[in-house]
C-alpha positions in Angstrom: 96.8 72.3 112.6 97.8 75.5 114.5 100.9 75.6 116.5 100.3 76.5 120.2 101.4 79.9 121.2 104.2 79.8 123.9 103.3 81.2 127.3 103.6 84.9 127.7 106.9 86.2 129.0 106.9 88.6 131.8 108.7 91.9 131.5 111.4 90.7 133.8 112.4 87.9 131.5 115.3 88.7 129.1 114.3 89.2 125.5 116.5 88.1 122.6 116.3 86.6 119.2 116.5 82.9 118.7 120.0 81.6 119.0 121.4 84.8 120.5 123.6 84.6 123.6 121.9 85.4 126.9 122.3 89.0 128.0 124.7 89.7 130.9 123.3 89.6 134.4 122.2 93.0 135.6 122.8 94.0 139.2 119.8 95.6 140.6 120.1 98.8 142.6 119.8 98.0 146.3 116.5 99.2 147.7 115.4 100.5 144.3 113.9 103.9 144.1 113.0 103.8 147.8 116.7 103.5 148.7 117.4 106.5 146.4 114.8 108.7 148.2 116.1 107.5 151.6 119.7 108.4 150.7 118.6 111.9 149.5 116.7 112.4 152.8 119.7 111.4 154.9 122.1 113.7 153.0 119.6 116.6 153.6 119.4 115.9 157.3 123.2 115.6 157.7 123.7 118.9 155.8 121.2 120.6 158.1 122.8 119.3 161.3 126.3 120.3 160.1 125.2 123.8 159.2 123.5 124.1 162.6 126.6 122.8 164.4 129.0 125.2 162.6 126.7 128.1 162.8 125.8 127.7 166.5 127.4 130.1 169.0 128.9 132.4 166.5 126.7 135.4 166.9 124.0 136.5 169.4 121.1 138.8 168.5 120.7 141.5 171.1 118.3 144.4 171.4 119.4 147.9 170.5 119.0 148.9 174.1 121.5 146.3 175.2 123.9 147.5 172.4 123.5 151.1 173.7 124.2 150.0 177.2 127.4 148.0 176.2 128.5 151.0 174.2 128.1 153.4 177.1 130.1 151.0 179.3 132.9 151.0 176.7 132.7 147.2 176.2 132.6 147.3 172.3 135.8 147.0 170.5 134.7 147.1 166.8 131.6 147.0 164.6 130.4 146.6 161.0 127.3 148.4 159.8 125.3 148.0 156.6 122.2 150.2 156.6 120.6 149.9 160.0 122.1 146.4 160.6 125.0 146.3 163.1 127.4 143.5 163.8 130.2 143.8 166.4 132.5 142.2 169.0 132.7 142.9 172.8 135.9 143.5 174.7 134.8 141.1 177.4 132.1 138.6 177.4 128.6 139.6 178.6 125.7 137.5 179.8 123.2 136.5 177.0 119.8 138.2 177.2 118.1 134.8 177.8 120.5 134.1 180.6 122.2 131.0 179.1 125.9 131.5 178.8 127.9 134.6 177.6 128.5 136.1 174.2 131.2 138.2 172.6 129.8 138.5 169.0 126.5 140.1 168.5 124.1 141.5 165.8 121.4 144.1 166.3 119.1 146.4 164.4 119.2 150.2 164.9 115.7 151.7 164.9 115.1 154.3 162.1 113.8 156.8 164.6 116.9 156.7 166.8 118.6 160.1 167.3 121.5 159.1 169.6 124.5 160.6 167.7 125.9 157.1 167.3 128.9 158.1 165.2 130.1 160.6 167.8 129.6 158.1 170.6 131.6 155.5 168.7 134.5 158.0 168.3 134.5 158.8 172.0 134.7 155.1 172.9 137.5 154.4 170.3 135.4 151.7 168.6 136.8 150.5 165.3 134.4 150.7 162.4 135.2 148.4 159.5 133.9 147.9 156.0 133.9 144.1 156.2 131.6 142.0 158.4 133.0 141.3 161.8 130.8 138.3 162.4 130.9 135.5 159.7 127.5 134.0 159.4 128.8 130.6 158.1 132.2 129.0 158.2 134.1 128.0 155.1 133.2 124.4 155.7 129.5 125.2 156.0 129.6 127.3 152.7 131.4 124.4 151.0 128.8 121.9 152.1 126.0 124.1 150.9 127.7 124.5 147.5 128.6 120.9 146.9 125.6 119.1 148.5 123.2 119.5 145.4 126.0 118.5 143.0 126.9 115.5 145.0 123.3 114.5 145.2 122.9 114.7 141.4 126.1 112.7 140.9 124.8 110.0 143.2 121.5 109.8 141.3 123.3 109.7 137.9 125.6 106.9 139.1 122.7 104.8 140.4 120.7 105.2 137.2 123.8 104.4 135.1 124.3 101.2 137.1 120.7 100.3 136.7 120.8 100.6 132.9 124.2 98.9 132.6 124.2 95.4 131.1 121.1 95.8 128.8 120.8 97.7 125.6 122.2 100.8 127.3 120.3 104.1 127.3 118.9 103.6 123.8 117.6 100.2 124.6 116.1 101.3 127.9 114.2 104.2 126.3 113.0 102.1 123.4 112.4 98.7 125.0 108.9 97.4 124.9 107.1 94.2 125.8 107.9 91.3 123.4 105.5 91.2 120.4 102.7 88.7 120.8 100.1 87.4 118.4 96.7 89.1 118.4 94.5 87.4 121.0 91.5 85.8 119.1 90.3 83.6 121.9 88.1 86.3 123.4 86.0 86.6 120.2 85.2 85.0 116.9 88.1 84.7 114.4 87.7 86.7 111.3 87.3 84.6 108.1 86.5 85.1 104.5 82.8 84.9 105.5 83.3 88.3 107.0 84.7 89.8 103.8 82.6 90.7 100.8 82.7 92.8 97.7 86.3 91.9 96.8 86.1 88.4 95.4 89.1 88.8 93.1 91.3 89.7 96.1 89.9 86.8 98.1 90.8 84.4 95.3 94.5 85.7 95.3 94.8 85.2 99.1 93.2 81.7 99.1 96.5 80.4 97.8 98.3 81.9 100.9 95.8 80.2 103.1 96.2 76.8 101.4 100.0 77.1 101.7 99.8 77.7 105.4 97.5 74.8 105.8 99.2 72.3 103.5 102.8 73.4 103.0 104.0 69.9 102.1 101.9 69.9 98.9 103.7 72.9 97.6 107.2 71.8 98.7 106.7 68.4 97.0 106.6 70.2 93.7 109.2 72.7 94.6 106.8 75.6 94.7 107.4 78.5 97.1 104.8 80.9 98.3 105.5 84.7 98.1 107.5 85.9 101.1 105.4 89.1 101.2 102.0 90.2 100.0 101.3 93.9 99.6 97.7 95.1 99.8 97.3 98.5 98.3 94.2 100.6 97.9 92.2 103.6 99.2 91.5 103.9 102.9 88.5 101.8 104.2 88.6 99.1 101.5 89.3 96.3 104.0 93.0 95.6 103.8 93.4 95.0 107.5 90.3 92.9 107.5 91.6 90.8 104.7 94.9 90.1 106.5 92.9 89.0 109.6 90.7 86.8 107.4 93.8 85.0 106.0 95.0 84.3 109.5 91.6 83.2 110.6 91.1 80.9 107.6 94.5 79.3 108.1 94.1 79.2 111.9 97.6 80.6 112.5 99.0 83.2 114.9 98.5 86.8 113.6 101.1 89.4 114.5 99.8 92.9 113.8 101.9 96.1 114.0 101.7 99.6 112.6 104.8 100.8 110.8 104.9 103.9 113.0 105.5 101.8 116.0 109.0 101.0 114.8 110.0 104.7 114.6 111.8 106.2 117.6 114.0 109.2 118.1 116.9 107.0 118.9 118.5 105.3 115.9 118.5 101.5 116.0 115.5 101.0 118.3 113.1 100.4 115.3 115.5 97.9 113.8 115.7 96.0 117.1 111.9 95.8 117.3 111.8 94.4 113.7 114.2 91.7 114.7 112.1 90.8 117.8 108.9 90.7 115.7 110.3 88.3 113.1 112.1 86.2 115.8 108.8 85.7 117.6 106.9 84.8 114.4 109.5 82.2 113.6 109.1 80.6 117.0 105.3 80.0 116.5 105.5 79.4 112.7 103.4 79.0 110.6 102.3 82.6 111.3 101.4 85.9 109.6 103.1 89.2 110.2 100.9 92.2 109.3 102.4 95.6 108.9 99.9 98.4 108.4 100.8 101.7 106.7 104.2 100.4 105.6 104.8 103.6 103.5 105.7 105.2 106.8 109.0 103.4 106.8 109.1 102.0 103.3 109.1 105.1 101.2 111.8 105.7 98.6 115.2 106.3 100.0 117.4 109.2 99.0 114.5 111.6 98.6 114.1 115.1 100.1 112.7 113.6 103.3 115.7 111.4 103.9 118.4 112.2 106.4 121.1 109.9 105.1 122.1 106.4 105.9 121.8 107.0 109.7 118.1 108.0 109.4 116.0 105.8 111.8 113.4 105.2 109.2 116.0 103.9 106.7 117.6 101.7 109.4 114.3 100.2 110.1 113.5 99.6 106.4 117.0 98.0 105.9 116.2 95.6 108.8 112.9 94.6 107.2 114.6 93.9 103.9 117.3 91.8 105.7 114.8 89.8 107.6 112.7 89.0 104.5 115.9 88.0 102.7 116.5 85.5 105.4 113.3 83.5 104.5 114.0 80.2 102.8 110.4 79.4 102.2 110.3 76.7 104.9 109.7 78.9 107.9 106.0 79.3 107.2 106.1 83.0 108.0 104.3 85.3 105.5 104.5 89.1 105.7 101.3 91.0 104.7 101.6 94.7 104.4 99.0 97.4 103.6 99.4 100.9 102.2 97.4 103.6 100.6 100.4 104.9 98.6 102.1 102.1 96.8 103.6 104.4 94.3 106.0 105.9 96.8 107.4 102.6 98.2 111.1 101.9 97.7 111.9 99.6 94.7 114.0 97.3 96.9 110.9 96.5 98.9 108.9 95.5 95.9 111.4 93.4 94.0 110.8 89.6 93.7 111.8 87.8 96.9 110.3 90.4 99.2 106.9 91.8 98.5 106.7 90.0 95.2 102.9 89.7 95.2 101.0 93.0 94.9 97.2 93.0 95.2 95.1 96.1 94.6 92.0 96.4 96.8 89.5 98.6 95.1 86.2 100.0 96.3 83.4 97.5 95.7 80.9 97.5 92.8 77.2 97.6 93.3 76.9 93.8 94.0 79.8 94.0 96.4 78.2 96.9 98.3 75.0 95.0 98.7 77.0 92.0 100.0 78.9 94.2 102.4 75.6 95.8 103.6 74.2 92.3 104.3 77.3 91.4 106.4 77.1 94.6 108.5 73.3 94.2 109.0 73.5 90.6 110.2 73.2 91.7 113.8 70.9 94.7 113.0 67.1 94.1 113.0 66.0 95.4 109.6 62.5 96.4 108.6 60.9 94.2 105.8 60.6 97.5 103.8 64.3 98.1 103.9 65.9 97.5 100.4 69.6 97.0 100.7 69.8 96.6 96.9 68.4 100.1 96.3 70.7 101.4 99.0 73.7 99.8 97.3 72.6 101.4 94.0 72.8 105.0 95.3 76.1 104.6 97.2 78.7 104.4 94.3 82.3 104.8 95.4 81.6 104.0 99.1 84.1 101.6 100.7 83.4 98.9 103.2 84.2 101.2 106.1 81.8 103.8 104.7 79.0 101.3 104.5 79.7 100.1 108.0 79.5 103.6 109.2 76.3 104.1 107.3 74.6 101.1 108.9 75.7 102.2 112.3 74.3 105.8 111.8 71.0 104.3 110.7 70.9 102.1 113.9 71.7 105.1 116.0 68.8 107.1 114.4 66.5 104.2 115.0 67.4 104.1 118.7 66.9 107.8 118.9 63.5 107.5 117.4 62.6 104.6 119.7 61.9 102.2 116.8 62.0 98.4 117.0 63.9 98.0 113.7 65.9 99.9 111.2 63.7 101.1 108.4 64.2 102.7 105.0 63.8 106.2 106.5 66.6 105.5 108.9 68.9 104.3 106.1 68.0 107.3 103.9 68.5 109.8 106.6 71.8 108.2 107.6 72.9 108.3 104.0 72.1 112.0 103.8 74.1 112.6 107.0 77.1 110.7 105.7 77.1 112.2 102.2 75.8 115.7 102.9 76.7 116.3 106.6 74.7 116.8 109.7 71.8 119.2 109.8 73.0 122.6 111.1 70.3 124.7 113.0 70.6 128.0 111.3 68.0 130.7 110.8 68.5 132.4 107.5 66.8 135.6 106.2 64.3 135.1 103.5 66.5 136.8 100.9 69.3 134.4 101.8 67.0 131.4 101.5 65.8 132.6 98.0 69.4 133.0 96.8 70.3 129.6 98.2 67.2 128.1 96.5 68.2 129.5 93.1 71.8 128.4 93.6 70.9 124.8 94.2 68.2 124.9 91.5 70.8 126.0 89.0 72.9 122.9 89.9 70.0 120.6 89.7 68.4 121.9 86.5 71.7 121.8 84.6 72.3 118.3 85.9 68.9 117.3 84.6 69.4 118.9 81.2 73.0 117.6 80.5 73.1 114.5 78.3 74.5 111.6 80.2 74.8 113.5 83.5 74.3 111.7 86.8 70.6 111.8 87.9 69.7 114.3 90.6 68.8 112.3 93.7 68.0 115.1 96.2 68.0 118.9 96.6 67.9 120.7 99.9 68.3 124.2 101.3 68.6 123.0 104.8 72.1 123.9 106.0 74.2 120.8 106.4 77.8 120.8 107.5 79.5 123.9 106.0 77.0 124.2 103.1 73.9 126.3 103.1 72.3 123.9 100.6 73.2 120.7 98.8 72.4 119.0 95.5 73.1 115.3 95.4 73.7 113.5 92.1 74.9 109.9 91.8 75.2 107.6 88.7 72.8 104.8 87.9 75.7 102.4 87.6 79.4 102.4 88.7 81.6 104.3 86.3 85.2 103.3 85.7 86.1 105.7 82.9 84.8 109.1 81.9 84.3 110.7 78.5 85.0 114.3 77.6 81.3 115.2 77.2 80.6 113.7 80.6 83.3 115.7 82.2 82.2 118.9 80.5 78.7 118.2 81.8 80.1 117.8 85.3 81.7 121.2 85.0 78.5 122.8 83.7 76.5 121.4 86.5 79.0 122.5 89.1 78.9 126.0 87.7 75.1 126.0 87.7 74.9 127.7 91.1 77.1 130.6 90.2 75.4 130.9 86.8 71.9 130.9 88.4 72.9 133.8 90.7 74.3 135.7 87.7 71.1 135.1 85.7 68.7 136.0 88.5 70.5 138.6 90.6 73.3 139.8 88.3 75.9 139.1 90.9 77.7 136.1 92.3 78.5 135.3 96.0 81.1 133.4 98.0 78.9 130.3 98.1 80.5 128.9 95.0 83.9 128.3 96.6 83.7 124.5 96.7 82.1 124.4 93.3 85.1 126.3 91.8 87.6 123.9 93.5 85.8 120.9 91.9 85.7 122.7 88.5 89.4 123.6 88.6 90.4 120.0 89.4 88.4 118.5 86.6 89.5 121.1 84.0 93.2 120.8 84.9 92.8 117.0 84.7 91.3 117.2 81.3 94.1 119.5 80.0 97.1 118.1 81.9 96.4 114.4 82.7 93.9 112.9 80.4 95.0 114.3 77.0 91.7 116.1 76.3 93.4 119.3 75.0 94.8 119.6 71.5 97.1 122.4 72.5 98.8 120.5 75.4 98.7 117.2 73.5 98.5 113.6 74.6 100.8 113.8 77.6 100.5 114.0 81.4 101.9 117.2 82.8 100.0 117.4 86.1 100.6 114.8 88.8 97.7 113.2 90.5 96.9 113.6 94.2 98.6 110.2 95.1 101.8 111.1 93.4 102.2 114.4 95.2 105.8 115.5 95.5 106.9 112.4 93.7 104.9 113.2 90.6 106.0 114.3 87.2 107.8 117.6 86.6 106.8 119.4 83.4 108.4 122.4 81.7 107.0 125.9 82.8 105.7 126.5 79.3 103.7 123.2 79.4 102.2 124.1 82.8 101.3 127.5 81.5 99.6 125.9 78.5 97.7 123.6 80.9 96.5 126.6 82.9 95.4 128.4 79.8 93.5 125.4 78.5 91.8 124.8 81.9 90.7 128.4 81.9 89.3 128.1 78.3 87.4 124.9 79.2 85.8 126.5 82.3 84.9 129.7 80.4 83.2 127.8 77.6 81.3 125.7 80.2 80.2 128.8 82.1 78.9 130.5 79.0 77.0 127.3 78.2 75.5 127.2 81.7 74.4 130.9 81.4 72.8 130.2 78.0 70.9 127.1 79.2 69.6 128.7 82.4 68.4 131.8 80.4 66.6 129.6 77.9 65.0 127.5 80.7 64.3 130.4 83.2 60.7 129.2 83.8 61.9 125.8 84.8 64.5 127.4 87.1 61.9 129.6 88.8 59.5 126.7 89.2 62.2 124.5 90.8 63.3 127.3 93.1 59.7 128.0 94.2 59.1 124.3 95.0 62.4 124.2 96.9 61.5 127.2 99.0 58.1 125.7 99.9 59.4 122.1 100.7 63.0 122.9 101.6 64.0 119.3 100.5 63.0 117.6 97.3 63.7 114.0 96.5 64.4 112.7 93.0 60.8 112.3 91.8 59.6 115.7 93.2 62.6 117.5 91.8 62.1 116.3 88.2 58.3 117.0 88.5 58.9 120.5 89.8 61.3 121.3 87.0 59.1 119.8 84.4 61.9 117.7 83.0 61.1 114.1 82.1 63.3 111.6 83.9 65.8 110.0 81.6 65.0 112.2 78.6 68.6 113.4 78.2 70.4 110.0 78.7 73.3 109.4 76.3 72.7 106.5 73.9 
C-alpha cells in the first residue's frame, strides 16, 4: 500500500529537515519593494527642493546690454570672466529685468562680435577683475547633498536587503534556496511499469527484488535480510536507465523523487549539500520511496584528481553529504537510492563500497529479440501496415538502444504523416532508418565528374565488403548526399556481435580503405573524401595494437585507454606508445596494399557496380550484389 503524499508546502512555509528546530522568525520589510521605491522617490524630491532653495536668489542672468549699461553707470564693483562668460557683483541693487525684486549678483554672456574695448572700460570704472568666480553656483550644503545623496540611497537599499535576508540561510541560502523537493506527479498520466520496459530482462529480474522489498518489507526483515541501500545503473546513453527507475517506482506504487546531479551544484559552497539533506528528509517523510539521481558522475567522480579544488570544492561537499545520508540508512526507512551514469569507471570508490551503492547493474544495448520487443512497445499507439515487419527491422538495427528505436519509430510516423498515409508502412520504416543511420538527404547538385568519383569511392567500399570473408553484408549503397557525406555505404551484421577476431577487424580496415583504394586504382590520386574512413581505420588499428593484444611486437598488454577511461586511463611508457603507433601504421599499410590488390584484380566488378550506382543513385542489398556479380554469402566464414 502506498503512503499518501503530504500536501504541498507553499514557498512561504519554512523548510527544514525532520527534527530540526524551527528557523527564527524573519521580520519582513515594511511595504516591501514598493516602500523601497517610494523612499527613493522621496529622497530624490527632497534633494531637488533643497537644491532649488539654496540656489534660488544667488545669481540673476541679465542681457549684455544691461551689463553694458550698468558698467557705463559705474555700478559694477568686480567681475570674473571665463571665455565669453561673465559673472559679477553690483555696487547697489538694480531692478531685475523681469521686474520682480532686485539683484546684486549677475551672470551674462559677451557676444563674440562685440567690439567695445571692454578691458579699457573696466579700468576706467575701477572694476576689480578676479581669477576666481564671484558668484557661487551652489552652496557648500548643496554640494554636500549632491555628493552624499547617491551614497546614502545605496546604503539604505543595502540595509533593507540585509534585513530581508537576515534570519534565514543568509546570502548563500537566499541565492541557492529552491522549492522543497516533491515526488514526481504520476496522477496526470499512466504510471510506468515493467510492461513499458523490454529488451533488458536480466536487469528487470535484478530490480524485481527491490520492488518486492518495497511491497513486502516485513518478509525480508523477518529473516534479517536487508535490501541494498543504493542501486547503480550504468550503461551507454539511451539504454533506458531512467525508464527502469520509474518502472520500479511504478511497480511498487511508491513516491518517486527524481533529480539530476547537476541540480545540486551551485557557485556557493554548501548549497548543494543542503539540497541533498532536504531531498533525503522529504523521502523519509513519505517512505517507502525511491530517490533517483541521474548522471551521478557529475558529483560522484573520484576525489583528489586534477579537476578537484580541495576539500572546500562544492562538488566534493555535495558528494560527502550524499555519502553521509546513505550511511544514515538503517534498512528500516524504506528509502532506496537509484542512480544512473554512463561512466561508472570514474566514480569515487567510497560511493561504490558495500553499504552505499552496493548493487551495480549494467544496462547494455538490447539484442535482436530485445529490439523487436522494444519496437512493439513503441508502436503500440502507431497504426502499422500489415506489411511492416518489425522482426526484419530489428535484424538490421544492431547496436541501437531503446532511445534510438523510439526515435526511429517517431521518424517513420512523421514520414507517414508527410506522405498523407493512413498507416506506417515498410517504406516509411526503411526511409526513417536511412535518415537515422545515414543522415538527412542534402539537396546538392554535383558535377558529373564528382558524381563518378563518388560512385567509384562508394563502390570500392561495397565491393571489398562483399569480397572479405566474414565481413558484414552490404545493405545499401547511395551517392545521394546525406548529412556531411557525399555518399554512404551501409553494412550491418546478420547477428549481434559481442567479440571480434583479428581477421574480422582486418576486413573492417580493408573495407574502410576501399574508397581511397578505388580512387587510387581508377584515377591515380586520392581526395579529402576519406577523412572519416581514416579516423575509423586509425581507431581500429590502434585498438588492435594497443588494447586487444593483436600485435606480437607490443605484446599482450593494454597501452591505449578506451574512450570511456579518458584522462583516467592507463599511462604507458613513451617507447610502448611509439611501438603501438608503428604497429598501427604497419597494419593499415598492409590492409591498404591488400585493398589495392583486390580492386585491381576485380576491376570489372568495380566498374559494373559504379555504373549501376551512377544510373540508380541508390542500390539496396539485392541490387548491389547483383550489379557487382558477387553471390550473396559466398565469402562467409565457416
